[in-house]
BAVODO-669261 format. One line per field, with one value per residue: x, y, z of N, C-alpha, C in turn; residue in one letter. Coordinates in steps of 0.02 Angstrom, whole numbers. Example, Ala and Ser with C-alpha at 12.3 -4.5 7.8 and 13.67 -1.06 7.14 Angstrom:
BEGIN
n.px	[660, 642]
n.py	[-284, -112]
n.pz	[390, 354]
ca.px	[615, 684]
ca.py	[-225, -53]
ca.pz	[390, 357]
c.px	[660, 645]
c.py	[-165, 2]
c.pz	[390, 394]
vexba	[a, s]
REM end
This chain:
BEGIN
n.px	[-4949, -5086, -5088, -5062, -5179, -5273, -5227, -5256, -5396, -5429, -5379, -5462, -5584, -5560, -5545, -5671, -5752, -5714, -5759, -5898, -5927, -5896, -5993, -6111, -6099, -6099, -6229, -6306, -6280, -6331, -6427, -6336, -6359, -6383, -6489, -6576, -6630, -6557, -6637, -6662, -6667, -6706, -6767, -6901, -7068, -7087, -7122, -7224, -7165, -7203, -7140, -7155, -7147, -7148, -7137, -7135, -7104, -7156, -7030, -6909, -6837, -6821, -6759, -6745, -6655, -6639, -6552, -6494, -6458, -6404, -6413, -6390, -6304, -6198, -6156, -6113, -6005, -5923, -5890, -5826, -5716, -5539, -5489, -5562, -5540, -5569, -5697, -5872, -5952, -5861, -5828, -5954, -5973, -5874, -5927, -6046, -6006, -6021, -6142, -6300, -6422, -6602, -6687, -6793, -6911, -6996, -7171, -7299, -7376, -7287, -7242, -7157, -7143, -7079, -7030, -6982, -6887, -6916, -6827, -6681, -6658, -6591, -6631, -6599, -6630, -6650, -6686, -6711, -6742, -6849, -6796, -6660, -6607, -6544, -6601, -6569, -6604, -6574, -6613, -6636, -6732, -6847, -6909, -7055, -7197, -7351, -7387, -7294, -7264, -7154, -7118, -7048, -6996, -6973, -6924, -6856, -6743, -6579, -6471, -6455, -6425, -6373, -6363, -6268]
n.py	[8431, 8466, 8508, 8388, 8316, 8395, 8374, 8237, 8239, 8319, 8236, 8123, 8186, 8224, 8098, 8045, 8140, 8117, 7984, 8004, 8090, 8004, 7904, 7978, 8004, 7874, 7830, 7901, 7849, 7766, 7613, 7457, 7391, 7403, 7516, 7430, 7293, 7136, 6988, 6871, 6730, 6789, 6906, 7022, 6991, 7038, 7140, 7074, 7023, 6993, 6906, 6896, 6793, 6825, 6754, 6673, 6521, 6430, 6420, 6286, 6272, 6383, 6514, 6626, 6753, 6867, 7004, 7098, 7244, 7401, 7445, 7559, 7636, 7548, 7552, 7685, 7678, 7593, 7671, 7775, 7717, 7699, 7589, 7556, 7488, 7356, 7240, 7278, 7170, 7087, 7168, 7176, 7041, 7025, 7108, 7042, 6930, 6850, 6910, 6854, 6791, 6804, 6667, 6597, 6494, 6482, 6452, 6344, 6438, 6528, 6619, 6692, 6710, 6818, 6873, 7029, 7155, 7333, 7438, 7449, 7330, 7197, 7107, 6950, 6842, 6685, 6588, 6437, 6396, 6296, 6289, 6291, 6413, 6527, 6639, 6789, 6899, 7056, 7165, 7318, 7349, 7443, 7416, 7453, 7509, 7420, 7253, 7212, 7198, 7126, 7119, 7008, 7014, 6978, 7094, 7153, 7078, 7046, 6971, 6858, 6696, 6559, 6384, 6277]
n.pz	[10475, 10463, 10332, 10266, 10294, 10226, 10095, 10079, 10093, 9981, 9879, 9892, 9863, 9729, 9663, 9693, 9626, 9492, 9476, 9494, 9386, 9279, 9302, 9279, 9141, 9091, 9126, 9036, 8912, 8759, 8744, 8738, 8619, 8441, 8343, 8285, 8359, 8378, 8326, 8439, 8552, 8673, 8637, 8632, 8571, 8403, 8259, 8136, 7983, 7819, 7686, 7517, 7373, 7209, 7074, 6916, 6832, 6981, 7107, 7135, 7252, 7388, 7492, 7633, 7715, 7848, 7899, 8040, 7998, 7944, 7789, 7710, 7791, 7793, 7659, 7653, 7743, 7670, 7555, 7617, 7666, 7668, 7607, 7493, 7375, 7369, 7322, 7344, 7382, 7448, 7556, 7616, 7649, 7749, 7848, 7877, 7943, 8096, 8122, 8160, 8060, 8039, 7991, 7866, 7778, 7624, 7610, 7539, 7475, 7432, 7530, 7667, 7839, 7962, 8124, 8174, 8258, 8275, 8160, 8053, 7928, 7825, 7685, 7615, 7490, 7406, 7259, 7177, 7016, 6908, 6777, 6789, 6824, 6946, 7065, 7153, 7285, 7360, 7478, 7565, 7710, 7811, 7963, 8042, 8138, 8114, 8050, 7903, 7726, 7610, 7443, 7330, 7169, 6992, 6939, 7043, 7064, 7117, 7069, 6934, 6887, 6783, 6768, 6667]
ca.px	[-5000, -5148, -5081, -5067, -5251, -5306, -5208, -5293, -5466, -5433, -5369, -5524, -5634, -5544, -5563, -5744, -5780, -5703, -5805, -5965, -5932, -5899, -6058, -6162, -6092, -6119, -6302, -6338, -6263, -6386, -6421, -6278, -6378, -6397, -6559, -6616, -6610, -6554, -6690, -6635, -6714, -6729, -6797, -6973, -7102, -7080, -7170, -7226, -7150, -7218, -7101, -7188, -7106, -7193, -7102, -7164, -7142, -7139, -6962, -6901, -6813, -6811, -6742, -6738, -6618, -6647, -6497, -6502, -6404, -6424, -6376, -6368, -6245, -6144, -6130, -6075, -5942, -5882, -5863, -5783, -5658, -5481, -5474, -5620, -5522, -5600, -5766, -5922, -5975, -5812, -5837, -6017, -5961, -5838, -5972, -6098, -5979, -6038, -6213, -6343, -6483, -6666, -6697, -6861, -6922, -7060, -7219, -7329, -7404, -7229, -7239, -7116, -7158, -7027, -7044, -6923, -6895, -6912, -6760, -6657, -6641, -6570, -6659, -6564, -6670, -6628, -6735, -6687, -6797, -6849, -6758, -6589, -6587, -6543, -6616, -6550, -6628, -6541, -6654, -6640, -6800, -6853, -6966, -7087, -7270, -7382, -7365, -7270, -7254, -7101, -7130, -6990, -7019, -6918, -6896, -6813, -6689, -6511, -6427, -6485, -6373, -6400, -6317, -6270]
ca.py	[8381, 8493, 8508, 8319, 8298, 8431, 8339, 8174, 8256, 8341, 8178, 8084, 8225, 8220, 8031, 8041, 8182, 8082, 7928, 8031, 8114, 7945, 7872, 8019, 7993, 7805, 7826, 7933, 7813, 7725, 7542, 7429, 7361, 7454, 7536, 7371, 7240, 7071, 6942, 6812, 6696, 6832, 6967, 7026, 6981, 7097, 7155, 7020, 7044, 6941, 6912, 6857, 6779, 6829, 6736, 6617, 6470, 6424, 6393, 6220, 6283, 6454, 6530, 6698, 6771, 6938, 7025, 7162, 7283, 7462, 7438, 7625, 7653, 7505, 7579, 7746, 7656, 7565, 7724, 7818, 7678, 7709, 7526, 7543, 7454, 7290, 7239, 7289, 7105, 7064, 7211, 7154, 6975, 7034, 7138, 6995, 6878, 6863, 6929, 6795, 6812, 6771, 6626, 6572, 6460, 6500, 6398, 6326, 6499, 6572, 6670, 6677, 6757, 6826, 6926, 7072, 7215, 7393, 7461, 7435, 7260, 7184, 7044, 6913, 6783, 6648, 6541, 6393, 6389, 6231, 6293, 6294, 6480, 6544, 6709, 6814, 6966, 7091, 7225, 7347, 7366, 7478, 7386, 7499, 7504, 7354, 7205, 7238, 7148, 7140, 7077, 6993, 7003, 6972, 7162, 7173, 7029, 7074, 6932, 6800, 6653, 6498, 6328, 6243]
ca.pz	[10486, 10436, 10258, 10245, 10299, 10172, 10034, 10077, 10080, 9911, 9836, 9894, 9827, 9658, 9640, 9696, 9572, 9429, 9474, 9486, 9317, 9236, 9311, 9245, 9069, 9079, 9131, 8978, 8850, 8734, 8758, 8703, 8556, 8391, 8337, 8268, 8405, 8346, 8345, 8469, 8595, 8727, 8611, 8639, 8507, 8361, 8206, 8086, 7915, 7771, 7624, 7465, 7314, 7151, 7012, 6878, 6868, 7052, 7117, 7165, 7321, 7402, 7562, 7648, 7776, 7863, 7942, 8075, 7967, 7909, 7727, 7688, 7831, 7771, 7596, 7670, 7772, 7616, 7512, 7658, 7686, 7626, 7572, 7451, 7314, 7370, 7299, 7396, 7406, 7497, 7615, 7646, 7679, 7812, 7897, 7896, 7988, 8165, 8127, 8154, 8025, 8051, 7932, 7854, 7715, 7593, 7614, 7475, 7444, 7420, 7582, 7726, 7893, 8013, 8174, 8181, 8299, 8233, 8142, 7985, 7915, 7757, 7663, 7563, 7473, 7347, 7231, 7124, 6969, 6872, 6715, 6805, 6845, 7017, 7075, 7219, 7302, 7416, 7487, 7632, 7732, 7875, 7997, 8090, 8138, 8118, 8000, 7840, 7673, 7562, 7385, 7288, 7100, 6943, 6929, 7099, 7071, 7120, 7026, 6902, 6857, 6753, 6765, 6603]
c.px	[-5067, -5145, -5088, -5141, -5289, -5290, -5248, -5366, -5475, -5424, -5432, -5580, -5623, -5564, -5639, -5778, -5772, -5751, -5877, -5976, -5937, -5966, -6114, -6158, -6117, -6195, -6337, -6322, -6324, -6375, -6365, -6296, -6392, -6471, -6604, -6591, -6609, -6610, -6658, -6687, -6744, -6765, -6872, -7005, -7101, -7137, -7167, -7215, -7162, -7178, -7133, -7143, -7153, -7153, -7137, -7109, -7119, -7070, -6963, -6882, -6802, -6800, -6740, -6700, -6626, -6595, -6512, -6447, -6434, -6382, -6351, -6305, -6185, -6114, -6090, -6007, -5895, -5850, -5818, -5718, -5599, -5462, -5532, -5603, -5554, -5672, -5814, -5946, -5926, -5819, -5900, -6007, -5924, -5883, -6027, -6073, -5995, -6110, -6256, -6408, -6544, -6680, -6770, -6862, -6990, -7106, -7247, -7360, -7350, -7228, -7195, -7132, -7101, -7050, -6979, -6938, -6889, -6839, -6744, -6634, -6622, -6593, -6615, -6604, -6642, -6684, -6702, -6747, -6792, -6806, -6682, -6564, -6588, -6554, -6595, -6575, -6588, -6577, -6647, -6713, -6797, -6916, -6992, -7162, -7293, -7356, -7346, -7263, -7199, -7112, -7067, -7015, -6959, -6887, -6848, -6755, -6622, -6466, -6465, -6429, -6407, -6345, -6325, -6244]
c.py	[8404, 8491, 8437, 8297, 8332, 8397, 8274, 8187, 8278, 8282, 8134, 8120, 8221, 8152, 8022, 8081, 8148, 8022, 7951, 8056, 8055, 7909, 7912, 8010, 7923, 7797, 7852, 7899, 7774, 7652, 7512, 7391, 7416, 7469, 7479, 7313, 7174, 7027, 6880, 6782, 6741, 6895, 6964, 7013, 7045, 7105, 7099, 7050, 6984, 6955, 6867, 6851, 6776, 6818, 6676, 6585, 6467, 6393, 6323, 6227, 6358, 6464, 6605, 6705, 6846, 6956, 7091, 7210, 7344, 7465, 7505, 7647, 7611, 7530, 7642, 7728, 7630, 7621, 7771, 7782, 7692, 7646, 7507, 7509, 7385, 7296, 7248, 7222, 7076, 7102, 7189, 7087, 6980, 7062, 7089, 6940, 6898, 6887, 6867, 6817, 6776, 6733, 6603, 6536, 6481, 6439, 6384, 6385, 6550, 6632, 6646, 6731, 6757, 6880, 6963, 7130, 7276, 7413, 7443, 7363, 7253, 7113, 7014, 6850, 6751, 6601, 6502, 6378, 6322, 6232, 6299, 6363, 6485, 6619, 6728, 6885, 6992, 7157, 7253, 7361, 7402, 7452, 7436, 7488, 7433, 7310, 7237, 7181, 7172, 7092, 7070, 6975, 6994, 7040, 7182, 7124, 7065, 7037, 6872, 6760, 6591, 6445, 6294, 6173]
c.pz	[10455, 10359, 10231, 10245, 10242, 10105, 10025, 10061, 10007, 9863, 9834, 9856, 9751, 9629, 9640, 9641, 9504, 9422, 9462, 9414, 9269, 9241, 9276, 9169, 9053, 9080, 9069, 8912, 8826, 8752, 8715, 8640, 8506, 8387, 8317, 8310, 8368, 8371, 8374, 8516, 8649, 8703, 8620, 8571, 8466, 8312, 8156, 8017, 7870, 7708, 7573, 7405, 7254, 7087, 6981, 6838, 6941, 7061, 7148, 7238, 7331, 7476, 7571, 7714, 7786, 7916, 7977, 8054, 7932, 7845, 7701, 7725, 7810, 7705, 7608, 7699, 7718, 7574, 7551, 7677, 7640, 7586, 7526, 7385, 7311, 7345, 7357, 7424, 7458, 7562, 7653, 7681, 7745, 7866, 7920, 7942, 8059, 8175, 8116, 8120, 8053, 7987, 7927, 7787, 7689, 7597, 7544, 7439, 7428, 7467, 7639, 7778, 7943, 8062, 8185, 8227, 8254, 8219, 8070, 7980, 7841, 7739, 7608, 7551, 7410, 7324, 7175, 7079, 6933, 6809, 6727, 6825, 6921, 7022, 7146, 7227, 7361, 7423, 7557, 7648, 7799, 7907, 8049, 8087, 8145, 8062, 7933, 7790, 7627, 7504, 7344, 7219, 7054, 6929, 6984, 7111, 7070, 7070, 6999, 6869, 6829, 6750, 6697, 6610]
vexba	[m, v, i, k, i, i, k, v, i, l, a, i, g, l, v, g, g, l, l, l, a, g, w, n, i, y, r, r, l, p, a, d, t, p, s, n, v, r, a, d, k, d, a, e, p, g, i, e, v, t, i, t, l, s, v, e, p, a, p, i, d, s, r, v, e, v, y, p, l, d, f, g, a, l, q, r, d, y, f, a, s, p, l, a, q, k, r, f, d, d, f, l, g, r, r, l, k, g, l, e, p, v, r, a, r, f, d, g, n, e, r, a, n, v, k, l, t, p, g, n, w, w, v, r, a, t, a, e, m, p, n, g, e, s, l, e, w, r, l, p, i, n, v, s, g, h, g, q, t, v, e, l, t, t, e, s, v, y, e, k, t, k, k, f]
REM end
């Protein structure tokens, strides 16, 4: 009878010790969001980032999307992947699914303002030019500190296409 009571006490102690150890590990885990918190309705006001479009002539239509994505880490994942035979654009497209970008339109002064939380972000902007060309920018940015400005120029264009 005494041995049975000792076994029950030891079993309860073992289960309690495991639960306590798990709770201590759980408390020390980082928050469940990545280092760059997604900008959503519940997010606290962030850092204002101004994106300027410096191209001549002025585009007919232009848009900008900013994704909460560490582009450098994504490239490392791509090159470390055993399935790296696929194109990087395909790999990027799969990773962007499910990520909700912060969208903005350029105003008459070719400026777009977005509020972002500190961290790594990826800018994708497009511009339709009057001569039929389409310009696309893809830039990683690190948001920190106070207001920041990102300038999109013809030198930083990722892709230029023309419709015939």
